[in-house]
Structure formats: structure tokens, C-alpha cells
C-alpha positions in Angstrom: 16.6 -1.9 -17.1 18.6 -5.0 -18.1 19.6 -6.0 -14.6 16.2 -6.9 -13.4 15.5 -3.4 -12.2 13.5 -2.8 -15.4 12.4 0.5 -16.9 11.6 2.4 -13.8 12.3 5.8 -15.3 12.2 7.2 -18.8 14.8 5.7 -21.2 16.4 8.3 -23.4 16.4 6.5 -26.7 17.6 3.3 -28.2 21.3 4.2 -28.3 21.4 4.2 -24.5 21.0 0.5 -24.4 24.6 0.2 -25.2 25.7 1.8 -22.0 23.0 0.4 -19.6 24.8 -2.9 -18.9 28.5 -2.3 -18.7 30.9 -0.4 -16.5 31.2 3.2 -17.5 32.9 6.5 -16.7 31.7 10.0 -17.0 33.2 13.5 -17.3 31.9 17.0 -16.5 32.3 20.3 -18.3 29.7 22.0 -20.5 28.9 18.5 -21.5 28.7 15.2 -19.8 30.4 12.3 -21.6 29.7 8.6 -21.0 32.1 6.0 -22.4 31.8 2.3 -22.2 34.8 0.4 -20.8 34.5 -2.5 -23.2 37.6 -3.2 -25.2 37.5 -1.7 -28.7 34.4 0.5 -28.1 34.8 4.0 -29.3 31.3 5.5 -29.1 30.6 8.1 -26.5 27.2 9.4 -25.3 27.2 13.2 -24.8 24.7 15.3 -22.9 25.0 19.0 -23.6 24.4 20.7 -20.2 23.4 24.0 -21.9 20.9 22.9 -24.5 20.3 19.5 -22.8 20.7 17.8 -26.2 21.7 14.2 -26.2 24.0 13.0 -29.0 26.5 10.2 -29.9 30.2 11.1 -30.4 33.6 9.3 -30.2 36.2 9.2 -27.5 38.6 11.6 -29.1 36.0 14.4 -28.5 36.3 14.1 -24.7 38.4 17.0 -23.5 41.7 15.9 -22.0 41.1 18.0 -18.9 37.8 16.4 -18.1 37.3 15.0 -14.7 36.5 11.3 -14.9 35.1 8.8 -12.4 33.6 5.3 -12.9 29.9 4.4 -12.8 28.4 0.9 -12.9 25.2 1.4 -14.8 22.6 3.9 -16.0 19.2 3.5 -14.3 17.5 6.0 -16.6 16.2 9.6 -16.7 13.4 11.4 -15.0 12.0 14.9 -15.6 11.7 17.2 -12.6 11.0 21.0 -12.2 14.6 21.9 -13.1 14.5 19.7 -16.2 15.8 16.2 -16.9 18.0 14.2 -14.5 20.1 11.2 -15.1 20.2 8.5 -12.5 23.4 6.4 -12.4 24.8 3.6 -10.2 28.0 4.8 -8.4 28.6 1.9 -6.0 27.8 -1.8 -6.2 28.4 -4.9 -4.0 28.8 -8.4 -5.2 26.3 -10.7 -3.4 27.1 -13.9 -5.1 27.0 -16.0 -8.2 24.7 -18.5 -9.7 24.9 -20.4 -13.0 28.3 -18.7 -13.4 26.7 -15.2 -13.5 27.7 -12.5 -11.0 24.8 -10.8 -9.1 25.3 -7.3 -7.9 23.5 -5.0 -5.5 23.4 -1.3 -6.4 24.3 0.4 -3.1 24.7 4.1 -4.1 23.4 6.4 -6.8 23.8 9.9 -8.2 21.1 12.0 -9.7 22.7 14.3 -12.2 21.1 17.3 -13.7 21.3 17.9 -17.4 21.4 21.6 -16.8 24.4 23.5 -15.3 22.3 26.1 -13.4 18.9 26.5 -11.8 18.8 30.3 -12.0 15.7 30.1 -14.2 13.6 28.7 -11.3 11.6 30.6 -8.7 11.9 30.0 -5.0 8.8 27.8 -5.0 10.1 25.8 -7.9 13.5 25.4 -6.3 11.8 24.1 -3.1 9.5 21.7 -5.2 12.5 20.5 -7.1 14.4 19.8 -3.8 11.4 17.8 -2.5 11.1 15.8 -5.7 14.8 15.0 -5.5 14.3 13.9 -1.9 11.5 11.6 -3.1 13.7 10.0 -5.7 16.5 9.5 -3.2 14.0 7.9 -0.8 13.1 5.3 -3.3 16.7 4.7 -4.3 17.6 4.1 -0.7 15.0 1.3 -0.3 16.7 -2.1 -0.4 16.0 -4.0 -3.6 18.0 -2.9 -6.6 19.9 -6.0 -7.7 21.3 -6.5 -11.2 23.5 -8.7 -13.4 25.1 -7.6 -16.6 25.0 -11.1 -18.0 21.8 -12.8 -16.6 18.2 -11.9 -16.9 16.8 -11.6 -13.4 13.4 -10.5 -14.4 12.3 -13.9 -15.8 11.8 -17.3 -14.1 13.8 -20.3 -15.2 10.7 -21.8 -16.8 10.0 -18.7 -18.8 13.6 -18.5 -20.0 13.5 -22.1 -21.1 10.4 -21.5 -23.3 11.9 -18.6 -25.3 12.6 -18.4 -29.0 16.0 -17.9 -30.6 15.0 -14.4 -31.4 14.4 -13.7 -27.7 17.8 -15.1 -26.8 19.5 -12.7 -29.3 17.8 -9.6 -27.7 19.7 -7.4 -25.3 18.9 -7.9 -21.6 17.2 -4.5 -21.7 14.9 -5.4 -24.6 13.8 -8.7 -23.3 13.4 -7.7 -19.6 9.9 -8.3 -18.0 8.6 -4.8 -17.7 6.5 -5.7 -14.7 9.3 -5.9 -12.3 11.2 -3.0 -10.7 12.5 -4.2 -7.3 14.2 -7.5 -6.8 15.0 -9.1 -3.5 17.6 -11.8 -3.7 18.9 -14.3 -1.1 21.6 -16.7 -2.0 23.1 -19.5 0.1 25.6 -22.3 -0.6 24.6 -25.3 1.5 26.2 -28.7 2.2 24.4 -31.9 3.3 26.5 -35.0 3.9 29.3 -33.6 1.8 27.0 -32.7 -1.1 26.8 -29.1 -2.1 24.0 -27.2 -3.6 22.9 -23.5 -4.0 19.7 -22.2 -2.7 18.4 -19.0 -4.2 15.3 -16.9 -3.5 14.3 -14.1 -5.9 11.3 -11.9 -5.2 10.2 -9.6 -8.1 7.9 -6.8 -7.1 5.6 -5.4 -9.8 5.8 -1.7 -10.8 2.1 -1.7 -11.7 0.0 -0.4 -8.8 2.9 -0.3 -6.4 2.8 1.5 -3.2 2.4 1.6 0.6 -0.2 -0.8 2.0 -3.1 1.5 3.0 -3.0 3.9 0.0 -2.9 1.2 -2.7 -5.3 -1.6 -2.3 -7.2 -4.0 -4.7 -6.9 -3.7 -8.4 -7.0 -1.0 -11.1 -9.1 -0.9 -14.3 -6.5 -2.9 -16.2 -6.5 -5.7 -13.7 -3.2 -5.0 -11.9 -3.3 -6.1 -8.3 -1.7 -3.8 -5.7 1.8 -4.8 -4.5 2.0 -7.9 -6.7 5.1 -10.0 -6.1 6.4 -13.1 -7.9 8.7 -15.2 -5.8 11.0 -17.9 -7.2 12.9 -20.5 -5.2 15.8 -22.0 -7.1 17.9 -25.1 -6.2 21.1 -25.6 -8.2 22.7 -29.0 -7.6 25.4 -30.8 -9.7 24.3 -29.0 -12.9 20.6 -29.5 -12.5 18.2 -26.6 -11.7 14.9 -26.7 -9.9 12.5 -23.8 -9.6 9.3 -23.2 -7.6 7.3 -20.0 -8.3 4.6 -18.4 -6.1 2.7 -15.1 -6.4 1.0 -12.8 -4.0 -1.1 -9.7 -4.5 -4.0 -7.7 -3.0 -7.5 -9.0 -3.1 -8.4 -8.3 -6.8 -11.6 -6.3 -6.4 -12.0 -2.5 -6.2 -11.6 -1.7 -2.5 -9.8 0.8 -0.3 -8.7 1.2 3.3 -7.6 4.8 3.9 -5.6 5.7 7.1 -7.5 7.7 9.7 -5.4 7.5 12.8 -7.2 4.3 13.9 -5.1 1.2 14.4 -7.1 -0.7 11.8 -9.1 1.4 9.4 -12.3 0.0 8.0 -11.9 -1.5 4.5 -14.5 -0.3 2.0 -15.6 -2.1 -1.2 -16.5 0.1 -4.1 -20.2 -0.2 -4.6 -20.4 1.2 -8.2 -17.3 -0.3 -9.9 -17.4 -3.2 -12.3 -15.6 -5.7 -10.2 -15.9 -8.6 -12.7 -14.2 -6.7 -15.5 -11.0 -5.9 -13.5 -11.1 -9.3 -11.8 -11.3 -11.2 -15.1 -8.5 -9.0 -16.6 -6.3 -9.9 -13.6 -6.8 -13.6 -13.8 -6.7 -13.8 -17.6 -3.2 -12.4 -17.5 -2.2 -14.6 -14.6 -3.3 -17.8 -16.3 -1.5 -16.8 -19.5 1.8 -16.2 -17.6 1.6 -18.8 -14.9 -1.0 -21.4 -15.8 -3.4 -22.7 -13.2 -4.2 -20.5 -10.3 -4.7 -21.8 -6.7 -5.9 -18.9 -4.6 -5.1 -19.1 -0.9 -7.1 -16.4 0.9 -5.9 -15.9 4.5 -8.2 -13.0 5.6 -10.5 -13.3 8.6 -13.9 -14.7 7.8 -15.6 -12.5 10.3 -15.4 -8.8 11.3 -14.2 -6.1 9.0 -12.4 -8.5 6.7 -15.4 -10.8 6.1 -16.9 -8.8 3.2 -13.7 -9.0 1.3 -13.5 -12.7 1.7 -17.1 -13.1 0.6 -16.5 -10.8 -2.4 -13.4 -12.8 -3.5 -15.2 -16.1 -3.2 -18.2 -14.8 -5.1 -16.1 -13.5 -7.9 -14.2 -16.8 -8.3 -17.6 -18.6 -8.3 -19.0 -16.2 -10.9 -16.0 -16.5 -13.2 -16.4 -20.3 -13.1 -13.0 -21.0 -14.6 -11.5 -24.5 -14.5 -8.1 -22.9 -14.3 -8.8 -21.2 -10.9 -9.3 -22.9 -7.5 -10.2 -21.0 -4.4 -9.1 -22.0 -0.8 -10.2 -19.8 2.1 -8.3 -20.3 5.4 -9.0 -18.0 8.3 -5.4 -17.8 9.6 -6.2 -15.9 12.8 -9.1 -18.1 13.8 -7.3 -21.4 13.0 -4.1 -20.4 14.7 -5.5 -18.4 17.7 -3.8 -19.0 21.1 -0.6 -19.6 19.2 -1.7 -22.9 17.7 0.8 -22.6 14.8 0.6 -26.4 14.4 -2.8 -26.0 12.9 -1.2 -24.6 9.8 -0.8 -28.2 8.9 -4.6 -28.2 8.2 -4.0 -25.9 5.2 -0.9 -27.7 4.0 -2.7 -31.0 4.1 -5.6 -29.5 2.2 -3.4 -28.3 -0.6 -0.8 -31.0 -0.6 -2.3 -33.0 -3.5 -2.8 -29.7 -5.5 0.8 -28.8 -4.9 1.9 -32.2 -6.2 -0.2 -31.6 -9.3 1.3 -28.2 -10.0 4.8 -29.7 -9.4 7.9 -27.5 -10.0 10.3 -26.8 -12.9 13.3 -29.1 -13.2 16.1 -29.1 -15.7 18.8 -31.8 -15.6 22.5 -31.3 -16.0 22.2 -31.9 -19.7 19.7 -29.1 -20.1 16.7 -31.3 -20.7 13.4 -30.3 -19.1 12.3 -33.0 -16.7 9.2 -31.4 -15.2 7.4 -28.2 -15.6 5.3 -26.2 -13.1 1.7 -26.2 -14.2 0.5 -23.3 -12.1 1.1 -21.2 -9.0 -0.3 -20.6 -5.6 -1.5 -17.0 -5.4 -1.6 -16.2 -1.7 -3.0 -13.1 0.0 -4.0 -11.6 3.4 -5.0 -8.0 3.8 -1.5 -6.6 3.4 0.1 -9.6 1.7 2.7 -9.5 4.5 2.9 -11.5 7.7 0.2 -14.2 7.1 1.2 -14.5 3.4 4.9 -14.8 4.3 4.2 -17.7 6.7 2.2 -19.7 4.2 4.5 -19.1 1.3 7.5 -20.1 3.3 5.7 -23.4 4.3 4.8 -24.2 0.7 8.3 -23.3 -0.4 9.7 -25.6 2.2 7.5 -28.5 1.1 8.6 -28.0 -2.5 12.2 -27.8 -1.5 12.0 -31.1 0.4 10.6 -32.7 -2.8 13.3 -31.2 -4.9 16.1 -32.3 -2.6 14.7 -35.8 -2.4 15.0 -36.1 -6.1 18.7 -35.6 -5.6 18.7 -38.0 -2.6 19.3 -35.1 -0.2 17.1 -34.9 2.8 16.8 -31.5 4.3 14.3 -29.3 6.1 14.4 -25.6 5.1 14.5 -23.2 7.9 11.8 -20.6 7.5 12.9 -17.1 6.6 9.9 -15.5 8.2 9.3 -15.8 12.0 10.4 -17.8 14.9 7.2 -19.7 15.4 7.6 -21.6 12.2 11.1 -22.7 13.4 10.1 -23.8 16.9 6.4 -24.3 16.8 5.9 -21.7 19.5 6.2 -17.9 19.9 9.2 -16.7 21.9 9.1 -13.6 24.1 11.5 -11.9 21.8 9.2 -12.7 18.9 6.3 -11.1 20.7 8.3 -8.0 21.6 9.5 -7.7 17.9 5.9 -8.0 16.8 4.8 -5.2 19.1 7.7 -3.0 18.0 6.9 -3.6 14.3 3.3 -2.8 14.9 4.2 0.6 16.4 6.5 1.3 13.5 3.8 0.4 11.0 1.2 2.5 12.8 3.5 5.6 12.7 4.4 5.0 9.0 0.8 4.4 8.0 -0.4 7.6 9.5 2.5 10.1 9.4 4.9 9.2 6.6 3.2 7.0 4.0 1.9 10.0 2.0 5.5 11.0 1.2 6.4 7.4 0.6 3.5 6.9 -1.8 4.3 10.1 -3.7 7.9 9.0 -3.9 6.9 5.7 -5.5 4.4 7.3 -7.9 7.0 9.9 -9.0 9.7 7.3 -9.5 7.4 5.0 -11.5 6.1 7.8 -13.7 2.5 7.6 -12.3 3.0 11.4 -11.8 4.6 13.6 -14.3 6.2 16.9 -13.2 5.0 19.9 -15.1 7.4 22.8 -14.5 4.9 25.2 -16.1 2.2 24.4 -13.6 1.2 27.6 -11.8 0.2 25.9 -8.6 2.6 23.7 -6.7 1.2 20.2 -6.2 3.2 19.9 -3.0 1.7 23.0 -1.4 -1.5 22.0 0.3 -3.0 24.6 2.7 -3.7 23.4 6.2 -6.6 24.4 8.3 -5.9 26.1 11.7 -7.2 23.0 13.5 -4.3 21.0 12.3 -2.0 23.1 14.4 -4.4 24.1 17.2 -6.0 20.8 18.2 -2.7 18.9 18.8 -1.3 21.8 20.8 -4.5 22.0 22.9 -4.4 18.3 23.5 -0.8 18.3 24.6 -1.2 21.4 26.8 -4.4 20.0 28.5 -2.7 16.6 29.1 0.4 18.3 30.6 -1.8 20.5 32.9 -3.6 17.4 34.0 -0.3 15.7 35.0 0.9 18.9 36.7 -2.3 19.2 38.7 -1.8 15.6 39.9 1.8 16.2 40.9 1.1 19.6 42.5 -1.9 19.2 44.6 -4.1 22.2 45.5 -5.1 23.4 49.0 -8.0 20.8 49.1 -8.6 17.5 47.4 -11.8 18.9 45.8 -9.8 21.7 44.2 -7.2 19.2 42.9 -10.0 17.0 41.6 -11.7 19.8 39.8 -8.5 20.9 38.0 -7.7 17.3 37.1 -11.2 16.7 35.8 -11.2 19.9 33.8 -7.9 19.3 32.1 -8.5 15.6 31.7 -11.8 16.2 30.0 -10.2 18.8 27.8 -7.4 16.5 26.7 -9.7 13.5 26.1 -12.2 15.6 24.3 -9.6 17.1 22.0 -8.2 13.6 21.4 -11.6 12.3 20.2 -12.1 15.4 18.0 -8.7 14.7 16.3 -9.6 11.0 16.0 -13.0 11.8 14.5 -11.3 14.0 11.9 -8.5 11.4 11.5 -8.3 11.5 7.7 -7.4 15.3 7.9 -4.5 14.7 10.2 -2.7 11.8 8.4 0.1 12.3 5.9 -1.8 11.7 2.6 -0.3 11.6 -0.9 -0.4 14.8 -2.9 0.7 13.7 -6.3 -1.3 10.5 -6.8 -4.2 10.3 -9.2 -7.8 9.9 -7.8 -8.2 6.4 -9.3 -5.2 5.2 -7.2 -6.7 6.6 -4.1 -10.0 4.8 -4.5 
């Protein structure tokens, strides 16, 4: 919607735009009333909770006895088994200001049913509706819903500077970049030698092909890369504004890497898909939006990641576009044994290119001084750790250049990990990496199916059909799903008990330990062999997203 959250759920109709940006209040009865708090406004939006009809009325039609409480925005509507629901922002926190615009973080939401009763639902439908509501709440509880009622967070400074007068007259909702759903914003006021400036970081995550890392990889037929993110670093000093934009996204070919209980599942490239078609669609759109593309591919150039690196390089070579450059840097090989200083090899390699791309700069009079001619598009396998490191180093180099223009000399502390601050890995950093790896493994295998379903439901990739005879959430499980884990746990427990409670002879003890040990290990390998059947897989997602 207009705050930079974008249209993540269905809008009702055009009249809703009037209520999407301002502070509102609502009342309950047989109808729900929404009134804007703007001075002089008289229109009221009414939802009839019996017929579910939506109409416009005036304030005098609100019953005097109606219970009223404030809301801070309407996120949109979504259709579930029980019917339509309205999602509203009930709490917000001010995180700061830039360019005299207040930026808010939505911290709490309500999901309000259009209907007064659910007596028309069966027990199965009630349970499905409850699960769907849990999915929506899961997404709403993920950090990243930031908004402004007066500033367009969905566009970069450079895009906003190149707009027409007609664009400027549009409402924030109408002109919002529909790609972006979640925003992550960091704002800091800094001082160097008595000179103050604001440093702002905005990451905009695309709603196209969004999802958890192992269930959404590569691109789709329209060229949307999985988990695409546009990151903009802004420096505001003495009226002038500088902006440096980078992007990240999954390797733009058709490939998958489904969880199977192994720590690192084997990535598979689709052998029958038309990779060039999707690849060209992706970069055609990127060139139109951002200009020149400098690809920084950080995946391993050996092992299971090697085919993906080769495929990416081959596609770039086949496309033969003068707007696209390809740089491969085997992050793990170059920085093995904690040689983080070797990241300078990559930075030196792209330094001249970065100077050519430049950054966007507007002086205090509003005149454009320089424009950014293209972006670095970085990726690793997950577009997480390795990509974070490289993007932070490129951002730091750009920040140094921007501050030098203002005669400020400053080294940006990295926002990523401790080794880019100190040049070495601390013991705490190693422990945190180990802990994060365990958390990721658990999520990848035992909770990502629900998380992926939640995202697909929220974004409209799956539409609920209350007339569907079979529940999409009900997937019958084979007996082995219950039996094998129990057998493994029992066998392992018996093995430990036999070790602690020795028999009459050592041969008897050894026999028991071997028996139960072999049983537990054998069961473990059977489970591992059938790993895909034991992980938490999405149930709502379409087949094309799974491939």
C-alpha cells in the first residue's frame, strides 16, 4: 500500500485509497465503520457484517453507541474459508525522520472478519480457517513493515527524481512500486568533527517469487528472481542527498534445492527448461530499471555449486549484452582459513567499475550533480551471508566517496559480521555462526513448509476456495512417519541403557549394545534416505514454484 508495504493483499476498490494513508477509527455493530481523522472529512467506509457489502456513507450514519478505537492504516483484505478479512494496523512506532518525513514501523495488526458468525462452517473448515489465520499472523509478525504517510518508500531517490508531474500528483498508493512488500530501514544521525549527517539504509524485498531459501530458488517463467532485494544507502548532509543502490537475487536460471534432512541438499538445474528465455526476461527488466548490471557471483567454483556458476557464466556469455558484466569470485576459496583480507582482491577488481557506475547525488538546491549508471547485482547460494559481506564493503566504499565530497572522512562500520570490523573472526562470532547454522537447519527441514505456505497465502500466490471439498492442509501421512522416528529413539535409548547397566558378562553387554546400536543407526539411515518425506514441505504452493 502507500507506505512502502505495497499491495500485499487484495484492495477493495478505489474508494479505499482515501483511508489507506491516514489515522482512522472503526466501530462495531452489524456494520463496521471506518472514518478518516482528517479535518473536514465526512465520508465513512461501511462494511455490512451480514451481507459483507462495502459501501460509502457519512459520519452521521455511525450509531452513537458504537464502540470506537483508533487504527493507523489499512493493509488490505484477504479471502479465507470464512470469507473476507480486513487487515488493519493497530500499533505503530516512530523510528525516525528523513527529509522532514516521519517513518513508522507497524508493530501490531488486527485481522477482522467481515462476517459476524462462522456457524456456516464445518469443523474441518473451521480448523482450516484457523490455520490460515495463523499463517497470516506469522507473516505479519515478521519484522519489516515500515511506512510513511507522506513519503514514498518504495522508490529510490533517483527514480523519484526522474518522474513526471503527473506521477507527483498521484496518491502514494497509486504510484507505489508494486514489486516491494517488506522494507527494512535503518536510520542513524552521525557527527564527524562537529558536522552532522543522516545515514539511512533501506532494503526493499520483492513480492515476486518470495519465500524461504530452499523452497524458492532461481527464476520463474516471467524472469522474477527468487528473494530479490533492492538496497539503497542514503546520506543526507546539509540539504544534499546521496544515494547508492545495489541489488541481490537468486542465480537467474531454473534450478531447485529441496530439503531432505541433509545439511546441504544437492542443487539441481532443470534440464528441460528454456533458461535463456527466463534469463533474458530477468535482465531486460533489470537494465530498464537500473541501467548497467555488474554481476558478482560468489558461489563456490567446485563441488555442488560449480554447475550453477558455470551455468550463470554461460548464460551471460550467450546473452552477449554490453550492459552486463560478469565477475566470479569464489568467496570460500579466496577467504579460507579466515583470510578475510583477501576480500580486497574483489574490491580492487571492481573499483574502477564502481567509480564508473558512480552514485546519485542531489545538491541542496535540488540540482542533480551525478546519477548512478548501473548497479552491482550480487549473489551467493542463499543471497545471505556472503552477499551481505560484499554488499557492505561496496556500500562502505561508496559512502567514503560520498563523504569525501562533503569534506568528511569516515569509515563505515559494517553491519554484517565481526570479521569485517576487525579483520579476524572472534570466538563469539564462531559460536554465533554455529548457533545460526543449527537454527537454519531446523527451520529448513521442520518449519519452512508452513513459512512458505504463509508467504504464498499472504501474497496471493494461493487463493482459498471455501467450496473445495478436500482440505489442502490435510495431507495423509504414511505409518513410517510415526514409526521410524519412534523406533530410532527407542533403539538409541536402549543402547545407552545397556551401556549404563552392564549385563552379567561383557559379551552379553556388547551384544545388546551392538543390537540396539545397529537398530538405531540403521533406522537413522532409512529416515535420511527418505528425507524428503520427513521434512515440512509446503502444501499450498503451485508446482512451478516447487521446481
